[in-house]
N, C-alpha and C positions, 0 to 999 in steps of 0.2 A: 768238693773235689779233693781227692787225696794227692799228696805230693808225689807218690810213687807211680802215678798213672803215666806220666810222661817225663822222662829224664832226658834232656838234650845232651847229645854227645858232641861236644865241641862248642861252636859259637852259637849264640842266639841270633836268629835271623829276623828280618823285618816281618816275614810271614808268620813267625811264631808269636810275635808281639800283637800283630793284627788279629790273629786267631783268638788269642786270649782276651783281647779287648772286645771282640764281637761276642764271645761267650758271656762275658760279664754284662755287656749292654743288653743282650737278649734276655738274660735273667731279670734285669731291672724292668724292661719293657713288659714282660709277662706279668710281673708283680703289679705294676701300675694298671694294666688292662684288667686284671682280675679284681682290683679294688675300686675301679673307676665308678661303678654304679653306687657303691656305698658312699664314696666321697661326694658325688653329686647329690644324693639323697640327703646326706648330712648338711650340705650347704643350703639346700632348699628349706629344710626344716629350721635351720638357724635363721634364715631370712624371714620366714613366716613368723617365728617366735619374736624376732626383733620388731616386726611391724605391729604385732599384737600389743607388745609392751609399750611401744611408742604411742599407739592409739589410746591405750588405757591411761597412760600418764598425761597425755594431752587433754583427754576428757576430764581428768581430775583437776588439772590446772585451770581449765576453762570454767569449771564449776566454782573454784575458789575465787576467781576474779570476777564472777558474775555479780552484778549489783542490781538489787531490786529497788526501784524508785516508786514510792507510793504518793500519789497526788490526792489531796483532799480538798474539796470545795466547801467553803463555809457559807 
């Protein structure tokens, strides 16, 4: 927004401030809504990746702690 679009003549009113805040808030909300799908997809992908890594590390740790006992009869 250019500064030359609206130049108040005199005092700044409560309505001027409210209008400016609504304009800024509307821009932020539009930005969030347009990126919401990407954010959700990224979060799901990160969660799945963490589950896979946890599973593989747990599987490896279980294999390392696994003891084989051999019993022989004489």
